C-alpha positions in Angstrom: 45.7 117.3 30.5 43.3 116.2 27.9 45.3 113.4 26.9 45.4 112.1 30.5 41.6 112.4 30.8 41.0 110.5 27.6 43.1 107.7 29.0 40.6 107.4 31.6 37.8 106.3 29.1 34.2 106.5 30.4 35.1 105.9 34.1 38.2 105.6 36.1 38.9 104.2 39.6 41.4 106.6 41.4 43.0 106.5 44.9 42.2 110.1 45.6 40.1 113.2 44.4 41.1 116.4 45.8 38.5 119.2 45.3 40.2 122.5 45.4 43.7 123.5 44.2 44.7 126.0 46.4 48.0 125.8 48.3 46.8 123.1 50.6 45.2 121.1 47.9 48.3 121.5 45.5 50.7 120.5 48.4 48.7 117.5 49.2 48.6 116.5 45.3 52.3 116.8 45.2 52.9 114.7 48.2 50.4 111.9 47.3 51.7 111.7 43.6 55.3 111.2 45.1 54.0 108.1 46.9 52.8 106.6 43.6 49.0 107.1 44.0 46.6 108.0 41.3 45.2 111.5 42.1 42.9 113.8 40.4 42.9 117.5 41.6 40.1 119.7 40.4 39.2 123.4 41.1 35.9 125.4 40.1 38.2 128.3 39.2 41.9 128.5 38.3 44.7 126.8 40.2 45.8 128.9 43.2 43.0 131.5 42.1 41.1 131.8 45.4 42.3 132.5 49.1 45.7 131.2 48.0 46.2 134.2 45.7 45.3 136.6 48.3 47.9 136.1 51.2 50.2 138.8 52.8 52.9 137.2 50.6 54.8 136.3 53.9 56.5 132.9 54.7 56.6 133.3 58.4 56.8 131.5 61.6 53.9 133.3 63.2 55.5 135.3 65.9 52.2 136.7 67.0 51.1 133.0 67.7 53.4 133.0 70.7 51.0 135.2 72.8 48.0 132.9 71.9 50.0 129.9 73.3 50.1 128.2 69.9 53.6 127.0 70.4 53.4 123.8 68.4 52.2 126.0 65.5 55.2 128.3 65.9 57.7 125.3 66.0 56.1 124.0 62.7 56.0 127.3 61.0 59.4 128.3 61.5 60.7 125.0 60.4 58.6 125.0 57.2 59.8 128.8 56.6 63.4 127.5 56.8 62.7 124.4 54.4 60.8 126.6 51.9 63.9 129.0 51.8 65.9 126.1 50.8 63.3 124.2 48.5 61.9 127.3 46.7 64.6 129.8 46.7 63.4 131.3 43.5 60.2 132.4 45.0 61.0 132.4 48.6 63.5 134.8 49.9 64.6 136.2 53.6 62.8 139.3 54.7 64.4 141.5 57.5 61.4 142.7 59.8 61.4 145.7 62.2 59.0 146.1 65.0 58.5 149.5 66.3 58.2 149.5 70.2 56.4 152.2 72.1 57.0 151.3 75.7 59.2 149.2 77.9 56.9 147.2 79.9 53.3 147.2 78.6 51.4 144.0 77.8 53.3 141.6 79.9 50.4 141.0 82.3 47.9 140.8 79.4 50.2 138.6 77.4 50.4 136.1 80.4 46.5 136.2 80.7 46.2 135.5 77.0 48.9 132.6 77.1 46.8 131.0 79.9 43.7 131.1 77.8 42.1 134.5 78.2 40.3 135.6 75.1 41.7 139.2 75.1 45.1 139.9 73.3 47.5 142.7 74.8 46.6 146.1 73.3 50.2 147.2 73.4 53.4 145.2 73.4 56.5 146.8 75.1 60.1 146.2 74.7 60.3 143.5 77.6 57.5 141.4 75.9 59.0 141.9 72.5 62.4 140.8 73.4 61.2 137.8 75.0 59.2 136.9 72.1 62.0 137.4 69.7 64.2 135.2 71.8 61.5 132.4 71.8 61.2 132.9 68.0 64.9 132.5 67.6 64.7 129.3 69.6 61.9 127.7 67.6 63.6 128.7 64.4 66.9 127.0 65.1 66.1 123.9 63.0 67.5 124.2 59.5 68.3 127.9 60.4 69.3 129.9 57.4 68.8 133.4 58.8 70.5 135.7 61.5 68.9 135.8 65.0 67.2 138.9 66.2 68.7 142.3 67.5 67.3 145.2 69.3 68.0 149.1 68.8 67.4 152.1 70.9 65.4 155.2 69.9 68.1 157.4 68.6 69.6 154.6 66.5 66.4 153.5 65.1 65.4 157.1 64.1 68.8 157.5 62.4 68.1 154.4 60.3 64.6 155.2 59.5 64.0 159.0 59.9 60.4 158.9 58.8 59.3 156.4 61.8 57.3 158.2 64.3 59.3 159.7 67.3 57.1 158.2 69.7 59.0 154.9 69.7 61.2 154.0 72.6 63.1 151.1 70.6 62.8 148.5 67.7 63.5 145.0 67.3 64.6 143.3 64.2 64.3 139.6 63.2 64.0 137.7 60.1 61.1 136.0 58.2 60.5 135.5 54.5 58.4 136.6 51.7 56.9 134.6 48.6 57.0 136.6 45.5 54.9 134.6 43.1 52.3 132.7 45.3 50.0 131.7 42.7 52.9 130.4 40.4 54.1 128.2 43.4 50.9 126.6 43.6 50.9 126.0 39.9 54.6 124.3 40.1 53.4 122.0 43.1 50.8 120.7 40.7 53.2 120.5 37.8 55.7 118.6 40.0 52.9 116.1 40.9 51.9 115.6 37.3 55.5 114.8 36.4 55.6 112.1 39.3 52.5 110.4 38.3 51.5 109.8 34.5 48.2 108.5 36.1 47.3 111.8 37.9 45.3 114.6 36.5 44.9 118.2 37.4 41.8 120.0 36.0 41.0 123.8 36.6 37.6 125.7 35.8 35.8 122.3 36.5 32.4 121.4 38.4 32.6 118.5 40.6 29.3 116.5 41.5 28.2 113.4 43.1 25.8 110.9 41.1 23.3 109.1 42.8 25.2 105.8 42.4 28.0 107.2 44.4 30.3 108.0 41.5 31.8 111.5 41.1 31.5 113.3 37.8 34.1 116.3 36.9 32.8 118.6 34.1 34.8 121.3 32.4 33.4 124.8 32.5 35.3 125.7 29.3 35.7 122.7 27.0 32.1 122.5 25.8 31.2 120.7 29.0 33.7 117.7 28.7 33.1 115.3 31.4 34.7 112.4 33.0 33.5 110.0 35.8 35.5 108.8 38.8 35.3 106.3 41.5 37.5 107.6 44.0 38.5 105.6 47.1 38.9 108.8 49.2 37.8 112.5 48.6 39.9 115.2 50.1 38.0 118.6 50.3 40.5 121.3 50.1 38.2 124.0 49.1 39.3 126.5 51.8 36.5 129.0 52.5 34.2 126.9 50.3 34.5 123.8 52.2 31.1 123.8 53.6 29.6 124.2 50.1 31.5 121.2 48.8 30.3 119.1 51.6 26.9 120.1 50.9 27.4 119.0 47.3 28.2 115.6 48.5 25.1 115.6 50.7 26.8 116.5 53.9 25.7 119.5 55.9 28.6 120.9 57.9 29.8 124.1 59.6 33.5 123.9 59.7 34.7 127.2 58.4 34.3 130.6 60.1 36.6 132.7 58.1 38.0 136.3 58.5 38.8 138.9 55.8 42.2 140.0 55.0 42.7 143.1 52.7 45.8 144.4 51.2 47.0 147.7 49.2 49.7 147.9 46.6 51.2 151.5 46.7 53.6 153.2 44.2 55.5 155.3 46.7 59.2 155.6 46.0 60.0 157.6 49.2 58.6 154.8 51.3 60.7 152.1 49.6 63.8 154.3 50.3 62.9 154.3 53.9 62.2 150.6 54.0 65.7 149.6 52.5 64.3 146.1 51.9 62.8 145.6 55.3 59.2 144.9 56.5 57.8 147.1 59.2 55.6 144.8 61.4 53.6 147.2 63.6 50.4 147.7 65.8 47.6 149.9 64.6 45.9 152.0 67.1 43.4 149.3 68.0 46.1 146.8 68.6 45.8 144.8 65.3 48.9 143.9 63.6 49.7 145.6 60.3 52.7 145.4 58.0 54.4 147.2 55.0 57.3 145.9 52.8 58.5 146.3 49.4 56.9 143.8 46.9 58.2 143.8 43.2 58.9 147.5 43.3 55.8 148.4 45.0 54.8 148.8 48.8 52.6 146.0 50.1 50.4 147.1 52.9 48.1 144.8 54.9 46.2 143.4 56.3 42.7 143.8 57.9 41.2 140.9 60.0 37.5 141.1 59.9 35.1 138.2 60.3 33.5 137.4 56.8 32.2 134.4 55.1 31.5 135.2 51.4 34.6 134.4 49.2 32.8 134.9 46.1 32.1 138.6 46.7 35.2 139.6 48.8 36.9 142.9 48.0 38.8 145.7 49.8 36.2 148.0 51.0 36.8 151.8 51.3 36.7 151.6 55.0 39.7 149.2 55.1 41.7 151.2 52.6 41.1 154.2 55.1 42.2 152.0 58.0 45.5 151.0 56.3 46.3 154.4 55.0 45.7 156.0 58.5 47.8 153.5 60.2 50.7 154.2 57.8 50.3 158.0 58.5 50.5 157.5 62.2 53.4 155.2 61.8 55.5 157.2 59.2 54.2 161.0 59.8 56.9 162.4 57.7 55.6 160.8 54.6 52.2 161.2 52.7 49.6 158.7 51.8 46.7 159.0 49.8 44.5 157.0 47.6 46.3 158.3 44.4 49.3 156.2 45.1 47.2 152.8 45.2 47.8 150.7 42.0 46.0 147.4 43.1 44.0 146.1 46.0 43.1 142.4 46.9 41.3 140.6 49.6 40.6 137.0 50.7 38.8 135.1 53.3 41.1 133.0 55.5 39.6 129.6 55.6 39.8 129.5 59.7 37.7 126.9 61.8 34.3 128.0 63.1 34.8 130.0 66.2 32.9 132.2 68.5 35.9 134.6 69.5 35.1 137.9 69.4 38.4 139.1 68.4 39.3 137.6 64.9 42.9 137.7 65.7 42.5 135.2 68.4 40.9 132.6 66.0 43.4 129.8 65.6 45.6 129.6 62.5 46.4 126.0 63.3 44.8 123.1 61.0 42.5 120.0 61.6 41.3 117.4 59.2 37.7 116.2 60.3 36.6 113.1 58.6 32.9 112.4 57.2 32.8 108.5 57.1 31.2 106.8 54.2 27.3 107.1 54.5 24.2 106.3 52.4 24.9 106.4 48.8 28.4 107.9 49.4 30.9 105.0 49.4 34.0 107.2 50.2 35.2 109.2 53.2 35.7 113.0 52.8 38.5 114.5 54.7 38.1 118.4 54.9 41.3 120.4 55.2 40.1 123.1 57.9 42.5 126.0 58.7 46.2 126.1 58.2 48.2 128.8 56.5 50.6 129.4 53.6 53.7 128.6 55.4 52.8 125.3 56.8 51.3 123.7 53.6 54.1 121.1 53.1 53.9 119.9 56.8 50.0 119.9 56.9 50.3 117.8 53.3 52.4 115.5 54.9 50.1 114.8 57.9 47.0 114.4 55.6 49.0 112.3 53.2 49.9 110.0 56.0 46.1 109.6 56.9 45.4 108.9 53.4 48.1 106.2 53.0 47.0 104.5 56.3 43.4 104.3 54.9 44.7 102.9 51.7 47.0 100.4 53.3 49.9 102.0 51.6 53.4 103.1 53.0 55.1 106.3 52.5 57.9 105.9 49.8 59.2 109.5 49.6 59.6 112.5 51.9 58.9 116.2 50.5 61.1 117.7 53.5 64.1 118.1 51.2 62.2 118.2 47.8 62.8 121.2 45.8 59.8 122.8 44.1 59.5 123.6 40.4 62.2 126.4 39.6 63.8 125.9 42.8 65.3 122.6 41.5 69.2 122.8 41.0 69.0 126.5 41.8 72.4 128.2 42.2 73.9 128.4 45.6 75.3 132.0 45.1 75.5 135.0 43.0 78.4 133.7 40.9 76.5 130.6 40.3 73.4 132.6 39.3 75.4 134.6 36.8 76.9 131.4 35.2 73.5 130.0 34.8 72.0 132.9 33.1 74.9 133.1 30.8 74.2 129.4 29.9 70.5 130.0 29.4 71.3 133.0 27.0 73.9 131.0 25.3 72.0 127.6 24.7 69.0 129.5 23.4 70.6 132.3 21.5 68.8 134.9 23.4 69.8 138.3 24.9 71.5 137.9 28.4 69.0 140.8 29.8 66.0 138.5 28.6 67.6 135.4 30.1 68.2 137.2 33.3 64.4 138.5 33.4 63.3 134.9 32.8 65.5 133.6 35.6 64.2 136.2 38.1 60.8 135.2 37.0 60.9 131.5 36.9 64.2 130.1 38.6 65.7 127.4 36.8 62.4 126.7 34.7 63.7 129.6 32.7 65.8 127.1 30.8 62.7 125.5 29.4 61.0 128.7 28.6 64.2 130.1 26.7 64.3 126.9 24.5 60.6 127.5 23.6 61.4 131.1 22.6 64.4 129.8 20.4 62.2 126.8 18.8 59.2 128.9 18.1 61.2 132.0 17.1 58.9 134.3 19.1 61.3 136.7 20.1 59.5 140.0 19.7 58.9 142.1 23.0 55.5 142.9 24.1 54.7 146.4 22.8 53.3 147.3 26.2 55.6 145.3 28.5 59.0 145.2 26.7 60.7 143.2 29.2 58.5 140.3 28.2 58.7 138.6 24.8 55.9 136.8 22.9 57.7 133.5 23.3 57.4 133.6 27.2 53.6 134.3 27.0 53.2 131.5 24.4 55.1 129.0 26.7 52.6 129.8 29.5 49.7 129.4 27.2 50.9 126.1 25.9 52.2 124.5 29.1 50.7 126.1 32.2 46.8 125.2 32.2 45.7 128.7 31.0 41.8 128.6 30.6 40.9 132.1 30.9 42.4 135.3 30.0 42.3 136.3 33.7 44.6 133.2 34.5 47.2 134.7 32.4 46.8 138.5 33.3 46.1 137.8 37.1 48.3 134.8 38.2 50.6 133.4 35.7 52.3 136.8 35.4 52.6 139.7 37.7 51.5 142.2 35.1 48.3 143.0 36.9 49.6 143.0 40.6 52.4 145.3 39.9 50.2 148.0 38.2 51.3 147.6 34.8 48.0 146.3 33.2 46.4 148.7 30.7 43.8 148.3 28.0 46.5 148.1 25.4 48.5 145.4 27.2 45.2 143.3 27.9 44.4 143.4 24.4 47.9 142.3 23.2 47.6 139.3 25.8 44.3 138.6 24.4 45.6 138.4 20.8 48.3 136.0 21.8 45.7 133.7 23.8 43.2 133.8 20.9 46.0 132.8 18.4 47.4 130.0 20.6 44.3 128.6 22.1 41.9 128.9 19.2 39.5 131.5 20.5 37.1 133.0 18.3 36.5 136.8 18.0 33.6 136.5 20.2 35.4 134.4 22.7 38.3 136.8 22.8 35.9 139.7 23.4 34.2 137.9 26.2 37.5 137.1 27.9 38.6 140.8 27.7 35.4 142.0 29.2 35.4 139.4 32.0 38.9 140.3 33.0 38.2 143.9 33.0 35.3 143.2 35.3 37.4 141.2 37.7 40.2 144.0 37.8 37.6 146.6 38.5 35.3 144.9 40.9 37.9 142.8 42.8 41.1 144.8 42.5 40.0 148.5 42.1 41.9 148.6 38.7 39.6 150.4 36.2 41.3 150.4 32.7 40.8 153.4 30.6 
């Protein structure tokens, strides 16, 4: 990145500046660079380090949007889910989903009222309503279908299959959605793909963006001794998610575009629960009618999520009342299992960047997206396009819409579609288990590494594993980490060299899953800090500062207190 910035000289004219490198910003960056534009993307934190790091880790068609009448959003979401299963198969995988049903007919009248515009959602959804909804969901998901259609089961069969489920059910429905295992890394790979497409483009994390009085924009590093470069963008895209209004204010524009809601999640170590789930997600109603979910995530149980109006993304965390709510909901759903705080290994929370709304029920605020434009005014010579709303699943389609707006304003034509464009380690991905085994064998043979290590790299990085294995071979850094022996030093070194790591927290929380899976310890954090300090040239004081900051983040934002 430093070489690309240096090539700008004192000042550079660029087509587009994107402020915010979450999933929407990264998706747009990849699309615009594929069209041959010069693009700078900058984030005040790490790539994918804000709201995009705090999803329910689902890639879904939005079945609940059927009852709010957002049929266009369901159609787009199911299509984008199917495309992601093809384009990012290393991180996006099918997820069979079971819905417990507690009545046969409840909710039909209320659902019709909501569909016709009422601001109240049905408190209970009976079998007839769910059956109709799943049939519609199958219909909307038919384009590029890659998964089976839904099925229903009666009470007796459902309880034989999932004995811990509450006997209060009358039936269950099962359909298929998908999960994203490494969302932060998928954001990074979109940016990496964009950089590979466009030598004239730059991605900068841990940076401050400010407007100068003469209409230029300065980008200042928060890490590299205040290194700064100046831009003259033709267009600015505000992709800052819940920080959108703050970014607009920094450009001299007062706005009230965002009215977010808070979603909190728990990660539990609970083997008995995983045995019951058998690889499925349970998508269920809590007693107050809100939707909750639980599924296996990297060997743990992911539980979510709350939906509470909130507007401060800088201090968001999972509060005790939310933890109690989620655990109590699990106890009622699965009364034969025990749930308590001792099983929690990690928590996280984020602000959904939803459009400002006066809806009393946060669940009824639209998850659709819009792109309001602030036209040039005063000393600001460029328009600002703000990306409001949206969701993880639809990032590619949304990016395509905004890219077409940008191209139109620049008088340029689209030259590439992202619809069939593979992402990062999903490129040239094997089609079946035999192909995976063959590729893993080649990775091990070509790099002269153990097959078990090659398989671990493949599971973590998809086809990018070949590059990482070569790096391990070339550097000779084959020693396993003492406190995470399935990871070798060369793997971490590759991340430090190639993946824009600026802070220790980038490595511990986002480039790897060592924290979210409950594996982080004081000793492991020290080991990672040693590797980072050696590769990035940190002084002893900087190393200590990075450790202290990461410990604070883990404790204050994720309820992980290292001993």
